[in-house]
ZALO-984836 format. One record per residue (C-alpha): x, z, y; residue in three letters. Coordinates in Angstrom, 3 decimals. Layout:
REM residues N
+----------+----------+----------+-----+
|       px |       pz |       py |   r |
+----------+----------+----------+-----+
|        X |        Z |        Y | ala |
...
+----------+----------+----------+-----+
//
This chain:
REM residues 187
+----------+----------+----------+-----+
|       px |       pz |       py |   r |
+----------+----------+----------+-----+
|   88.100 |   62.187 |   88.115 | met |
|   88.661 |   65.741 |   89.310 | glu |
|   92.024 |   67.467 |   89.048 | asp |
|   91.175 |   70.656 |   87.171 | arg |
|   94.778 |   71.830 |   87.220 | ser |
|   94.611 |   72.867 |   90.887 | val |
|   94.130 |   76.619 |   91.236 | asp |
|   91.618 |   76.721 |   94.088 | arg |
|   91.982 |   80.451 |   94.784 | leu |
|   95.523 |   81.285 |   93.757 | gly |
|   97.515 |   84.441 |   94.308 | pro |
|   97.836 |   86.057 |   97.723 | ile |
|  101.007 |   88.014 |   98.481 | ala |
|  100.211 |   91.716 |   98.803 | phe |
|  101.669 |   91.772 |  102.341 | ala |
|   99.306 |   88.944 |  103.345 | asp |
|   96.176 |   90.752 |  102.134 | met |
|   93.791 |   92.517 |  104.486 | ser |
|   93.673 |   96.310 |  104.330 | ala |
|   90.486 |   96.151 |  102.213 | ala |
|   92.103 |   93.639 |   99.856 | gln |
|   95.189 |   95.832 |   99.496 | gln |
|   93.062 |   98.871 |   98.587 | val |
|   91.095 |   96.880 |   95.999 | ala |
|   94.250 |   95.274 |   94.593 | ala |
|   96.058 |   98.602 |   94.337 | gln |
|   93.145 |  100.100 |   92.379 | ala |
|   93.531 |   97.341 |   89.771 | val |
|   97.311 |   97.673 |   89.730 | ile |
|   97.103 |  101.463 |   89.309 | asp |
|   94.484 |  101.197 |   86.520 | gly |
|   94.908 |  100.283 |   82.851 | pro |
|   95.448 |   96.592 |   83.663 | arg |
|   98.658 |   97.391 |   85.562 | gly |
|   98.657 |   94.163 |   87.598 | ala |
|   96.438 |   91.821 |   89.576 | leu |
|   95.880 |   88.803 |   87.307 | tyr |
|   93.212 |   86.552 |   85.824 | gly |
|   89.811 |   86.881 |   87.479 | pro |
|   91.059 |   89.411 |   90.014 | phe |
|   93.180 |   86.760 |   91.710 | val |
|   90.160 |   84.794 |   92.996 | pro |
|   87.963 |   87.897 |   93.277 | leu |
|   90.374 |   89.563 |   95.743 | ile |
|   88.794 |   87.319 |   98.400 | arg |
|   85.768 |   89.631 |   98.145 | ser |
|   87.356 |   93.068 |   97.791 | pro |
|   84.099 |   95.016 |   97.466 | glu |
|   82.824 |   92.688 |   94.739 | leu |
|   86.196 |   92.863 |   92.995 | met |
|   86.243 |   96.667 |   93.146 | ala |
|   82.764 |   96.873 |   91.614 | ala |
|   83.589 |   94.262 |   88.984 | ala |
|   86.881 |   95.823 |   87.959 | gln |
|   85.279 |   99.247 |   87.597 | lys |
|   82.571 |   97.803 |   85.326 | met |
|   85.137 |   95.803 |   83.404 | gly |
|   87.397 |   98.804 |   82.938 | glu |
|   84.555 |  100.646 |   81.231 | tyr |
|   83.383 |   97.697 |   79.133 | leu |
|   86.846 |   96.604 |   78.028 | arg |
|   88.448 |   99.969 |   77.355 | tyr |
|   85.614 |  102.433 |   76.636 | arg |
|   82.493 |  100.571 |   75.495 | ser |
|   80.253 |  102.283 |   72.967 | ala |
|   80.908 |   99.536 |   70.387 | ile |
|   84.687 |  100.050 |   70.346 | gly |
|   87.573 |   97.802 |   71.281 | thr |
|   87.601 |   95.581 |   68.165 | arg |
|   83.982 |   94.506 |   68.584 | leu |
|   84.326 |   94.302 |   72.359 | thr |
|   87.189 |   91.842 |   71.940 | glu |
|   85.113 |   89.785 |   69.516 | leu |
|   82.253 |   89.624 |   72.046 | ala |
|   84.727 |   88.601 |   74.760 | ile |
|   86.018 |   85.740 |   72.591 | leu |
|   82.495 |   84.479 |   71.902 | val |
|   81.759 |   84.565 |   75.631 | thr |
|   85.063 |   82.922 |   76.554 | ala |
|   84.343 |   80.113 |   74.097 | arg |
|   80.789 |   79.604 |   75.308 | gln |
|   82.176 |   79.096 |   78.817 | trp |
|   85.318 |   77.218 |   77.645 | ser |
|   87.259 |   79.753 |   79.679 | gln |
|   91.022 |   79.358 |   79.124 | pro |
|   92.160 |   82.509 |   80.967 | val |
|   89.853 |   84.831 |   79.016 | glu |
|   90.857 |   83.075 |   75.800 | trp |
|   94.599 |   83.263 |   76.500 | ala |
|   94.382 |   86.964 |   77.330 | ile |
|   91.879 |   88.151 |   74.740 | his |
|   92.626 |   86.114 |   71.597 | ala |
|   95.948 |   87.978 |   71.055 | pro |
|   94.290 |   91.313 |   71.881 | ile |
|   91.464 |   90.615 |   69.425 | ala |
|   94.022 |   89.798 |   66.744 | arg |
|   95.890 |   93.049 |   67.497 | asp |
|   92.632 |   94.995 |   67.053 | tyr |
|   91.900 |   93.448 |   63.660 | gly |
|   89.944 |   90.270 |   64.333 | ile |
|   91.333 |   87.796 |   61.805 | gly |
|   93.125 |   84.585 |   62.728 | glu |
|   90.557 |   82.552 |   60.779 | ala |
|   87.736 |   84.183 |   62.758 | val |
|   89.478 |   83.428 |   66.051 | ile |
|   90.152 |   79.824 |   64.997 | ala |
|   86.525 |   79.305 |   63.928 | ala |
|   85.232 |   80.619 |   67.257 | ile |
|   87.655 |   78.302 |   69.068 | ala |
|   86.309 |   75.385 |   67.000 | ala |
|   82.701 |   76.418 |   67.778 | arg |
|   81.982 |   77.261 |   64.133 | arg |
|   80.438 |   80.422 |   62.760 | arg |
|   83.357 |   82.242 |   61.137 | pro |
|   83.337 |   82.874 |   57.397 | asp |
|   84.201 |   86.296 |   56.057 | gly |
|   83.013 |   88.386 |   58.992 | leu |
|   82.622 |   92.095 |   58.386 | leu |
|   79.000 |   93.245 |   58.722 | ala |
|   79.492 |   94.684 |   62.217 | asp |
|   81.394 |   91.567 |   63.314 | glu |
|   78.625 |   89.282 |   62.032 | ala |
|   76.071 |   91.327 |   63.922 | leu |
|   78.049 |   91.148 |   67.182 | val |
|   78.688 |   87.423 |   66.703 | tyr |
|   75.005 |   86.666 |   66.043 | asp |
|   73.824 |   88.875 |   68.923 | phe |
|   76.226 |   87.209 |   71.364 | cys |
|   75.491 |   83.678 |   70.203 | met |
|   71.746 |   84.210 |   70.516 | gln |
|   72.137 |   85.700 |   73.964 | leu |
|   74.301 |   82.808 |   75.162 | his |
|   72.442 |   79.946 |   73.495 | arg |
|   68.829 |   81.124 |   73.644 | gln |
|   69.041 |   83.556 |   76.586 | gln |
|   67.446 |   86.205 |   74.368 | arg |
|   67.990 |   88.041 |   71.081 | val |
|   65.465 |   87.827 |   68.253 | asp |
|   63.722 |   90.969 |   67.002 | asp |
|   65.604 |   91.172 |   63.701 | ala |
|   69.047 |   90.889 |   65.305 | thr |
|   68.099 |   93.335 |   68.055 | tyr |
|   66.806 |   95.866 |   65.516 | ala |
|   69.972 |   95.538 |   63.434 | ala |
|   72.165 |   96.011 |   66.526 | ala |
|   70.122 |   99.017 |   67.599 | leu |
|   70.478 |  100.580 |   64.133 | ala |
|   74.228 |   99.886 |   64.070 | ala |
|   75.223 |  100.710 |   67.654 | phe |
|   72.391 |  102.758 |   69.210 | gly |
|   70.852 |  102.059 |   72.587 | glu |
|   74.074 |  102.594 |   74.534 | gln |
|   75.945 |  100.241 |   72.227 | gly |
|   73.304 |   97.529 |   72.583 | val |
|   73.327 |   97.870 |   76.364 | val |
|   77.130 |   97.803 |   76.404 | asp |
|   77.112 |   94.680 |   74.225 | leu |
|   74.723 |   92.984 |   76.659 | met |
|   76.955 |   94.158 |   79.506 | gly |
|   80.104 |   92.729 |   77.887 | ile |
|   78.440 |   89.335 |   77.565 | asn |
|   77.216 |   89.429 |   81.158 | gly |
|   80.453 |   90.747 |   82.654 | tyr |
|   82.682 |   88.220 |   80.915 | tyr |
|   80.213 |   85.454 |   81.825 | thr |
|   80.606 |   86.478 |   85.483 | leu |
|   84.386 |   86.346 |   85.162 | leu |
|   84.229 |   83.003 |   83.348 | ala |
|   82.057 |   81.533 |   86.083 | met |
|   84.435 |   82.766 |   88.790 | val |
|   87.545 |   81.466 |   87.030 | met |
|   85.966 |   78.149 |   86.021 | asn |
|   84.862 |   77.479 |   89.609 | ala |
|   88.210 |   78.665 |   91.017 | ala |
|   90.085 |   76.739 |   88.314 | gln |
|   92.238 |   79.791 |   87.652 | thr |
|   95.311 |   78.860 |   85.641 | ala |
|   95.659 |   80.376 |   82.193 | ala |
|   98.658 |   82.656 |   81.714 | pro |
|  101.257 |   82.027 |   79.023 | pro |
|   99.869 |   83.120 |   75.670 | ser |
|  100.701 |   82.953 |   71.998 | asp |
|   97.052 |   82.001 |   71.372 | ala |
|   96.471 |   78.306 |   70.769 | pro |
|   94.586 |   76.884 |   73.760 | pro |
|   90.919 |   76.119 |   73.374 | leu |
|   90.267 |   72.597 |   72.079 | pro |
+----------+----------+----------+-----+
//
């Protein structure tokens, strides 16, 4: 049986980073994240990839056309689909702070469709679940998302799912350790 508790690509001391790694790391540190953590710890091994990823993520997380509350909901759905403990530990408390209810978060963790979703939350949940499970979105859900969020919002929603899938894949393969969190761990 594999030991999944070993962080395969753990932190590198700033002084031990190459010049390119230091530049990429400093850009993350100086940005809204304020520190090098989570997926950026393994990604620092490829500073150009990390720089591109963090720039995309900065837009999707902080300025997406669907707004922070719905972005956080989409991140939770993606984190759960990939059983990604780092994304969950970071984003479940943020989602709660932006108005996603505890019961909704718990249902997603339990792989159940949450009851009592607001209309825009239900639309994001359904869109994300279809994209993850069926690798496509049906016409009715797409049309509803387009009417609710416009073309930029739909593209941003697709981007959020894809970006956080990339991060989940990186952290799952690297076995990145989850940070301390007040969110219950994924079952």
